[in-house]
Steps between C-alpha positions, in 0.01 A plus 500: 500500500467771240342428164681683222439545130829321443381209716184464292695525176750243619223239520475505122867422424527286187146564379541540126335531165350195335622420149255492215137597518464448877544786745603474864188586705695694764662721235163552333352601838783748562452651153122521540526659844746755356250604237612293202165320453382144558666354191851643523758239410801419713737584215451877538720697744367423847759625753285799595194280545707271722614787722141626510371176655676521842442877510131439434482226765650731761312814383830677430527785252461399137527701180214578269644265232662226713584269211743762362834455673595869494166605649636369833724812505184698594416328830649483845799700612811535286812364671864463411586149386753488787208540747289219351408211724333168429132512588300778338757676278483471124748584227413614151745437216545585136423193292808381320801701394544785258380857503171522690311787657545586868254462784295803388362289210249253639373363169819319402635150552600410852517231763392508865558269792537474875843590633684185612853628552804656343861419425649636177148440354154562641307178562123498446223257582257542216288342238580468131870447566584219255119455473470405869497643851868499597766688693743640243783754476491816290769763432462799730535725193147392394336629819247777438392529863426325827177553692378414849135389481416553866548765764642440843149478651402195296 
């Protein structure tokens, strides 16, 4: 049996933000561990912090600012989306539609998740998708890059 980052992430499916003044303790832990402080609320963007958690657990490469989605473009090995496999591969997207900077701009809105699969969309397992950990489709046109977080010797 091989433990993968995707396998760890999958355990958290359906964990979501609490409404009101309460914060989900798992999301707060992910945010704190990703450098957002002890009192970060679960209403802030947390997809990068979610991806950071399994990478941290497995001592995989992590960016300097893991809570920023686009910072995940700086770690691992770049791969073509067509080469992505479920397990350790992540995909970074532009957040929303409209005119946005390309992958060379790291300090811009984005979204990151673990590669789940692809049909006419790319499917990601990630946090902060409809305020929860879900598997959801995204248009391929939003992809900024795909990265493999491990090498073959892992």
